[in-house]
Backbone as a ProteinNet text record, in pm:
[ID]
protein_1_A
[PRIMARY]
MQVRDYSIRAAGPDDLDGARAVMLDTVYRDFGSGYVPRWHADIIDPAGAYLAPARHTLLVAVDDEGEVVATAALDSRGPAHPPNPRHVAERFPSGETAQVRRVYVRPEHRRRGLARRLVGELMAFAAADGGYRAVYLHTDPAVPGAEGFWRSLGKVVHDEREDAGGGQGIVHFEIPMGR
[TERTIARY]
-118.6	-152.3	-297.1	-317.3	-450.7	-526.3	-647.6	-731.4	-797.5	-786.8	-844.4	-941	-1036.6	-1128	-1078.8	-1089.7	-1048.7	-1164.2	-1177.4	-1270.9	-1190.1	-1235.1	-1171	-1271.8	-1223.9	-1313.9	-1233.6	-1306.7	-1245.8	-1206.8	-1087.2	-1039	-1119.5	-1142.1	-1204.1	-1105.5	-1141.6	-1050.8	-997	-1077.7	-1033.4	-932.5	-918.2	-824.7	-687	-673.7	-552.9	-427.9	-436.2	-316.4	-267.8	-360.5	-323.1	-266.2	-325.9	-277.1	-137.3	-119.5	11.4	117.4	83	177.9	218.3	121.1	153.3	248.2	218.2	299.5	441.2	450.2	583.5	665	602.4	675.1	729.7	651.4	693.9	812.4	808.8	920.4	1048.8	1036.5	1156	1203.8	1114.1	1152.1	1179.2	1085	1096.3	1179.1	1165.6	1238.2	1373.7	1388.6	1515.7	1546.2	1453.5	1478.8	1438.8	1341.2	1283.4	1197.3	1149.9	1063.7	1146.6	1110.1	1174.3	1063.7	1065.5	954.5	911.3	1004.9	965.2	897.5	916.8	853	731.3	729.9	633	544.2	527.7	445.3	301.8	253	117.1	101.9	210.3	204.4	177.9	237.9	219.2	80.9	30.7	-102.5	-191.6	-229	-313.3	-452.3	-503.7	-635.3	-629.6	-527.4	-512.6	-482	-409.4	-370.5	-480.6	-556.5	-647.8	-793.8	-821.3	-960.3	-1029.6	-957.9	-1019.1	-1045.6	-949.4	-975.5	-1078.8	-1175.9	-1286.7	-1242.5	-1139.6	-1099.3	-989.6	-962	-858.3	-924.5	-855.1	-905.8	-790.5	-816.1	-727.1	-812.3	-770.8	-839.3	-755.5	-823.8	-755	-815.9	-731.8	-778.5	-764.1	-871.3	-877.3	-900.8	-822.3	-839.4	-955.6	-980.8	-1096.4	-1080.5	-962	-940.4	-947.8	-979.3	-993.5	-865.5	-756.9	-628.5	-613.6	-566.1	-534.1	-407.4	-417.8	-304.8	-255.3	-327.7	-286	-348.7	-283.1	-330.7	-319.3	-393.1	-380.7	-444	-379.5	-428.6	-428.1	-503.6	-510.9	-528	-456.5	-475.3	-469.3	-495.1	-503.9	-376.4	-266.3	-139.1	-60.5	-24.4	62.2	204.9	291.8	432.5	499.6	581.3	650.1	782.5	817.8	951.7	1019.9	1141.6	1204.2	1136.8	1160.8	1268.4	1234.3	1107.2	1069.1	1104.5	1122	1153	1044.3	1086.7	994.5	881	913.2	809.1	704.5	743.5	647.5	554.9	612.1	530.6	434.6	478.3	392.6	280.9	309.3	209	98	132.6	38.6	20.6	-50.2	-64.8	-156.3	-125.2	-210.7	-351.2	-448.5	-588.3	-653.3	-579.5	-631.6	-582	-488.3	-423.3	-458.7	-500.9	-518.5	-387.5	-317.2	-191.3	-215.7	-179.9	-190.5	-69	-94.4	12.5	-9.3	96.5	92.2	17	38.1	-18.7	79.6	50.2	139.6	62	119.6	58.2	160.6	119.1	209.6	257.1	385	441.6	361.4	310.4	238	100	58.9	-71	-56.6	65.2	88.8	50.8	38.7	6	-135.7	-225.8	-366.2	-461.5	-405.8	-488.4	-530	-475.5	-517.5	-478.5	-354.9	-310.8	-394.6	-421.2	-500.7	-644.1	-701.7	-835.9	-836.2	-734.5	-725.6	-712.1	-626.1	-608.7	-738.4	-810	-939.5	-1035.8	-1037	-1123	-1076.7	-945.6	-895.3	-934.9	-927	-964.6	-1113.1	-1196.2	-1339.9	-1362.9	-1288.5	-1298.6	-1261.3	-1149.8	-1104	-1206.7	-1264	-1363.8	-1489.1	-1532.8	-1652.7	-1633.5	-1510.2	-1482.4	-1520	-1489.9	-1524.7	-1429.7	-1338.9	-1248.3	-1107.1	-1078	-943.5	-936.7	-828.6	-809.8	-702.3	-623.9	-517	-493.8	-441.1	-400.5	-251.7	-176.1	-30	19.1	134.2	206.2	351.9	434.2	573.6	609.7	711.1	753.7	904.4	954.1	1095.5	1113.2	1179.6	1193.3	1280	1347.2	1427.8	1340.8	1214.8	1123.6	1074	1099.9	1061.2	912.5	886.2	749.6	681.2	730.5	659.7	652.4	764.5	764.2	676	687.8	605.8	458.1	422	281.9	229.3	301.6	253	254.1	349.9	349.8	226.3	174	54.6	-71.7	-65.9	-182.9	-175.1	-55.3	-41.8	70.1	102.8	212	318.8	442.8	555.7	556	565.8	577.8	719.4	794.3	934.6	1005.3	1120.2	1203.1	1334	1351.9	1469.8	1600.6	1592.6	1714.7	1778.3	1698.2	1748	1804.6	1789.8	1842.1	1993.3	2058.3	2200.1	2214.8	2294.1	2311.9	2207.5	2105.8	2006.6	1900.5	1900.8	1799.1	1785.5	1660.1	1632.2	1618.4	1620.9	1600.7	1455.4	1364.6	1220.6	1158.2	1052.3	976	838.6	799.1	674.7	572.1	448.8	343.2	217	140.3	3.1	-85.7	-194.8	-293.4	-412.2	-455.4	-569.5	-692.7	-762.8	-879.7	-989.2	-1000.1	-1106.4	-1081.9	-969.5	-935.6	-1019.3
-2522.3	-2382.3	-2361	-2260.8	-2226.2	-2154.1	-2197.7	-2131.6	-2012.7	-1897.8	-1775.8	-1714.8	-1644.3	-1566.1	-1422.2	-1356.6	-1217.1	-1136.6	-1016	-923.2	-806.7	-758.3	-643.8	-530.6	-413.7	-298.4	-169.6	-64.4	68.3	100.3	150.2	182.5	297	286.8	394.4	443	543.1	597.2	492.2	394.6	291.7	194.8	194.7	104	166.5	296.4	366.3	324.5	302.2	259	123.4	31.1	-100.3	-92	-9.5	7.5	69.2	170.6	236.3	136.3	50.2	-49.6	-146.6	-192.9	-282.5	-212.3	-87.9	-13.2	11.8	59.5	87.1	-40.8	-148.6	-275.4	-316.5	-293.9	-331.6	-249	-116.7	-35.6	-61.9	-100	-134.3	-275.1	-374	-514.8	-551.5	-523.2	-570	-477.7	-347.7	-253.6	-217.6	-228.1	-195.1	-46.7	36.1	180.3	248.4	187.8	257.2	371.1	450.9	563.6	675.5	717.2	828.7	930.2	1045.4	1140.7	1173.5	1195.6	1235.1	1121.5	997.9	883.3	832.6	849.8	780.4	870.6	996.1	1086.7	1035.2	966.5	912.4	804.1	739.1	635.5	700.1	813.6	882.3	945.1	996.1	1057.7	990.4	864.7	796.3	858.6	919.4	983.4	1099.7	1182.8	1295.4	1252.6	1144.2	1097.5	1019.3	940.5	846.2	854.8	895.4	898.5	1029.5	1141.2	1271.6	1299.1	1278.9	1309.2	1212.6	1267.2	1187.2	1079.3	1101.9	1006.7	912	911.6	825.6	724	612.8	516	438.2	390.7	299	180	62.6	-60.3	-135.9	-209.6	-296.6	-435.8	-534.8	-671.5	-697.8	-745.6	-768.8	-917.8	-977.2	-1120.4	-1143.8	-1270.7	-1305.6	-1263.6	-1213.1	-1160.3	-1007.9	-946.6	-802.3	-725.2	-796.2	-730.5	-694.4	-571.8	-532.2	-607.1	-687.2	-770.4	-734.7	-646.4	-606.8	-472.3	-401.7	-271	-260.3	-167.8	-130.7	7.2	92.7	229	268.6	374.5	428.8	579.3	652.2	796.7	846.4	974.1	1032.8	1104.5	1074.3	1137.8	1046	1096.3	1021.3	1026	945.6	945.8	1078.6	1127.5	1255.8	1234.9	1336.1	1340.2	1466.1	1454.9	1333.1	1286.6	1170.9	1079	979.4	971.9	874.6	926.9	836.9	881.2	973.8	1072.7	1172.8	1107.7	1010.7	951.8	875.8	822.3	754.9	859.4	969	1075.5	1135.1	1152.9	1209.3	1112.8	983.9	883	871.7	900.7	883.1	1013.8	1111.3	1241.8	1235.2	1320	1331.5	1372.6	1323.3	1352.9	1250.4	1201.3	1100.9	960.6	953.7	827.1	785.5	661.7	601.2	529.9	577	512.6	417.9	292.5	190.2	203.6	203.7	221.5	129.6	106	43	-90.4	-173.8	-308.9	-394.8	-406.1	-473.4	-577	-695.7	-804	-853.2	-864.7	-918.4	-1057.1	-1089.1	-1215.5	-1340	-1345.9	-1465.4	-1479.5	-1379.5	-1383.6	-1385.8	-1399.4	-1402	-1537.8	-1538	-1659	-1707.7	-1614.4	-1648.4	-1567.5	-1500	-1425.2	-1286.1	-1240.7	-1109	-994.9	-993.6	-883.9	-879.9	-994.4	-1000.3	-950.1	-988	-940.4	-789.4	-740.1	-596.1	-518.6	-565.1	-496.4	-500.5	-611.5	-618.5	-513.2	-492.2	-388.8	-248.2	-227.1	-97.3	-71.6	-175	-159.3	-124.7	-186.7	-155.1	-10.7	35.1	173.4	269.1	240.4	326.5	330	215.5	210.9	288.8	273.7	343.5	494.7	540.5	684	747.3	679.9	728.8	830.3	884.5	986.3	938.5	815.4	762.6	697.1	725.7	661	553.4	549.6	450.6	418.1	298.7	257	226.4	292	285.2	239.1	173.8	144.5	120	127.6	86.8	-3.6	-85.8	-177.8	-192.3	-232.4	-261.7	-411.5	-450.7	-592.7	-668.9	-598.5	-665.9	-726.2	-683.4	-737.3	-872.8	-978.8	-1112.5	-1121.3	-1171.9	-1194.6	-1074.7	-953.9	-833.8	-825.3	-839.5	-823.5	-928.7	-1052.7	-1158.9	-1135.3	-1089.9	-1060.4	-954.3	-843.3	-734.8	-773.8	-854.8	-902.1	-987.5	-1055.7	-1138.6	-1054.1	-927.6	-840.3	-731.4	-691.2	-577.4	-597.4	-489.1	-496.1	-394.9	-432.6	-343.8	-233.5	-109.2	2.9	60	28.5	69.6	-6.1	-62.7	-133	-55.4	13.8	99.1	20.5	-108.8	-188.9	-193.9	-162.2	-161.7	-26.7	75.7	209.2	211.7	302.3	325.5	370.1	301.5	334.4	272.3	210	138	222.1	355	440.1	409.2	403.2	366.2	215	142.7	-1.7	-40.8	52.3	33.3	-18.2	-97.5	-143.4	-76.8	-14.4	60.4	-22.6	-25.5	-108.2	-28.3	-79.1	-34.1	-156.5	-142	-248.2	-207.9	-294.8	-259.4	-224.4	-119.2	-72.5	-177.5	-265.3	-364.3	-481.4	-482.5	-595.6	-598.3
1235.7	1217.6	1261	1342.3	1389.2	1277.8	1249.7	1150.7	1218.2	1154.1	1210.1	1111.7	1168	1086.4	1088.9	976	964.9	908.8	957.8	895.9	841.4	728.1	664.4	665.9	706.9	716	697.4	668.8	668.2	811.8	828.8	963.5	1021.2	1149.8	1224.8	1329.9	1404.3	1505.5	1603	1638.4	1733.7	1674.2	1540.7	1473.7	1451	1472.2	1429	1505	1635.3	1708.5	1657.2	1634.9	1583.5	1443.4	1357.5	1220.8	1221.6	1303.6	1314.5	1359.7	1454.7	1504.1	1393.3	1313.4	1201.6	1104.8	1072.5	976.6	1029.1	1152.6	1208.2	1222.5	1268.3	1278.3	1142	1036.9	901.9	855.2	873.9	824	902.4	1026.4	1103.7	1070.4	1074.3	1058.8	912.6	823.4	685.9	597.8	617.5	533	589.6	720.1	783.4	784.5	736.7	731.7	861.3	930.4	1043.4	993.6	1086.4	1052.8	990.7	870.3	800.6	772.1	838.7	827.7	684.6	593.5	458	381.6	424.7	359.6	436.1	567	651.1	735.4	699	779.6	791.9	689.9	694.6	801	837	940.8	1077.2	1100.8	1228.3	1237	1123.7	1121.8	1017.7	1041.7	942.5	929.2	1034.8	1024.9	926	937.5	846.4	704.4	690.1	557.2	486.2	561.2	496.5	539.8	660.3	705.9	670.7	680.1	655.6	507.3	417.5	276.1	216.2	144.9	92.5	-5.6	-82.9	-186.3	-138.8	-9.3	48.7	141	164	260.4	323.4	442.8	513	553	510.7	547.6	648.7	733.6	829.5	821	845.3	865.8	1014.5	1073.6	1217.2	1238.8	1329.4	1354.6	1450.7	1480.2	1563.6	1709	1744.6	1879.8	1883.4	1767.8	1761.5	1736.6	1705.1	1681.1	1533.9	1505.2	1368.7	1328.7	1221.2	1178.4	1038.8	968.7	834.8	800.4	709.3	665	514	458.4	317.3	303.8	227.3	212.6	65.5	37.9	-96.7	-83.5	-167	-170.6	-313.7	-332.4	-466.2	-509	-442.5	-476.5	-569.6	-682.9	-773	-721.8	-781.3	-740	-775.7	-687.3	-708.8	-782.4	-860.1	-921.6	-872.6	-821.9	-772	-643.3	-594	-626.6	-736.6	-777.6	-879.7	-1018	-1113.6	-1250	-1304.4	-1380.6	-1435.3	-1514.6	-1599.9	-1684.3	-1601.7	-1485.9	-1398.2	-1335.4	-1287	-1227.8	-1329.9	-1452.9	-1556.5	-1596.6	-1593.1	-1629.9	-1525	-1398.2	-1287.2	-1210.3	-1268.5	-1201.9	-1079.4	-983.5	-865.8	-908.6	-833.4	-862.6	-952.8	-1051.3	-1144.6	-1109.4	-1016.2	-982.5	-840.7	-826.8	-694.6	-663.1	-560	-524.1	-406.7	-427.6	-323.8	-234.1	-103.8	-5.5	113.6	186.6	319.9	324.4	222.2	224.2	303.9	432.5	526.1	606	619.9	696.8	798.4	922.2	1024.7	981.3	1005.1	955.9	993.2	1113.4	1157.2	1092.3	1014.3	947.1	794.8	746.2	601.8	542.8	411.1	333.7	362	393.4	419.6	332	233.2	139.3	185	297.1	348.5	255.6	208.1	121.3	-5.6	-64.4	-187.1	-160.7	-49.1	-14.3	7.6	78	103.3	-27.8	-117.3	-245.1	-325.1	-321.2	-389	-337.9	-207	-148.5	-189	-195.3	-241.2	-385.9	-469.8	-610	-622.7	-540	-541	-497.6	-398.2	-351.7	-464.7	-534	-643.8	-756.5	-790.5	-897.2	-857.7	-733.4	-686.4	-684.3	-664.7	-663.3	-797	-905.7	-1038.1	-1097.7	-1019.4	-1071	-1097.2	-1063.7	-1086.7	-1224.2	-1296.8	-1426.3	-1421.9	-1311.3	-1298.9	-1152.4	-1129.9	-995.3	-1002	-916.4	-915.7	-779.5	-780.1	-656.2	-689.5	-588.3	-604.2	-487.7	-511.7	-407.4	-408.3	-295.2	-279.5	-303.1	-410.2	-441	-340.8	-251.7	-149.3	-39	-30.2	71.1	20.9	94.5	48.3	12.4	-107.2	-153.2	-215	-191.9	-237.5	-390	-456.2	-601.5	-668.7	-627.7	-686.5	-664.9	-545.5	-516.2	-612	-625.3	-710.5	-856.8	-899.5	-1038.5	-1066.8	-965.1	-985.5	-1001.6	-963.7	-969.2	-1076	-1111.2	-1201.6	-1300.7	-1368.7	-1465.8	-1428.3	-1451	-1424.1	-1528.9	-1481.6	-1574.3	-1573.4	-1468	-1464.1	-1351.9	-1384.2	-1287.1	-1275.4	-1163	-1146.8	-1142	-1116.5	-1115.8	-1254.2	-1357	-1494.7	-1535.3	-1451.2	-1479.8	-1459.3	-1530.2	-1504.7	-1360.2	-1283.2	-1142.4	-1051.2	-1106.9	-1025.9	-960.7	-982.6	-920.3	-772.4	-724.7	-586	-571.1	-685.9	-682.6	-667.6	-691.4	-672.6	-802.8	-788.4	-904.1	-898	-1009.9	-1021.2	-1098.4	-1048.8	-1107.5	-1135.2	-1230.4	-1250.8	-1237.5	-1163.9	-1151.3	-1236.8	-1326.1	-1410.8	-1327.4	-1367.1	-1291.9	-1282.2	-1378.3	-1377.2	-1283.4	-1210.9	-1123.2	-1001.4
[MASK]
+++++++++++++++++++++++++++++++++++++++++++++++++++++++++++++++++++++++++++++++++++++++++++++++++++++++++++++++++++++++++++++++++++++++++++++++++++++++++++++++++++++++++++++++++++

């Protein structure tokens, strides 16, 4: 395995094509859903979703060749009901909640600590903002490694697989602000 150096930074305009490619590759390859406008509009317009709003951010991990190989984003929108359970939406209201999104690492760059480093930077961003009282995320447990990774960082607040009918099958997490 080739040892690589990675830098993590807030995305700028020159990083957006690379970030978009990582995100789209992930929703097609790992999620199997492909691009779904109502779920993935931020992928098409990451500048509008993450660079323009003051309380939002998009981070990228760039390898030693200058390629964007991982992404992580945060915004101030809490989970909506529907499709999420009402009690989850009420627990994490927009404006007070930092929602972690789009933590994606290209397969050939996984298992090198990039996702953990990116989430650490997102947590620092949320803490520095001063207006967030909670950090929320949800994950699809069908994605290999995703559920275990998030369990290592946060606590489950709702597992839809335990709902009558299985809901969306999504697992909802809170990451402690002090992390």
